[in-house]
Phi, psi and omega in degrees: 000138173228153181248116179291137184289142168203149191306327183299338181290348181273358190298306187231080190265108181263132178242130179194153176220180179305325181294341186270347185230051190301137178080005178236163175275119180299333174298316183288325175296310179299318175308313180300317188285322175298319178292334175287336179114019179304155183254349180201154174220130178247128175275102184240090183255103181215157176101195183302329183267012186302138182276163169297151185310314183291325178290324178294323177296314184293315178301317181298320183294322175294317178299319178300311187296318177301315181297317183289330175294337175264000183059037180244134185294140172257124184237134179255142182268117160060031180214091188287334179295312176300315179303320182286321182296327179273351186054055181289158173285328185207163178224135177254128182234164180270201189268011177292117179304323186290319182289321179300312176296325178291321185284319183294322176295319185292328181270353181307121182085357184254159183271070183209127184268164186232129175248147182229133178279130175217129186232007176220161179299327178294322176299316181291316181301322179293319182297327182294345180261354181266118174287127176114355177271124184273326182205166179234137171259125186229135174172191004278144178286320180231169177301135182228150176247009181282335179231110185299330180257027185298149176291174173298146180301132181265329179076174186294321180292324177291321178296320186296322175303315183291320182298317186289336183272316189293149180271347187234163179295148179249135173247127188273138182217151170112105173069018180293131169239168179302315183299332179277351187298316179302321180297309184299317184299327188292345182279346186091005172304151180278343181172190177231147171251127192227149172246289191288331178311321188259320183294334178251017183284137170277346181211077180304328179295317181291320182288331181288313179308317185295321180290321180294324185286316182300329184245026179291138170239000000 
């Protein structure tokens, strides 16, 4: 099974790896979020808690199956070999020209979409010239502790400039809270990608509903 990309899938985009849920089983966390109504899931296993390759593959396979049972796209972060091995629906990559080229060549002719991180007007301008990019991830919109090497905060005004410039839908990431959803939605972004908003949520169903509602089109 594969899930075809469409902008509505970006409304409530959950990102997580083993490092984001210490002491918990990511499978159980994902099950909760799928039940809550997330619209996409990105498997991003990085940092001190990164798994061994065979562990990552086994976990990723289980997570993919969970997503597909719920008809939710399973996206792999920045690892084209793993994405191909797991028959992921999508892959998200950073700004490395070498990695972008490698990924686009690898997925050519396959039923797999590509997302690209772009945090400046220059990066968006470059992305507009690349055939095969389905969506852009932009941020951080607000201060965040989820990514140690995050770019400077762009704010809602910075996000809006990128949305107006981009040829593809943009999903906003970085420091997103339920209270900030209305402001982000006014920019025309297709949705938000979140980690801690959901991993630390006391009511994932309500918070996911808030995301889906804010970006309903």
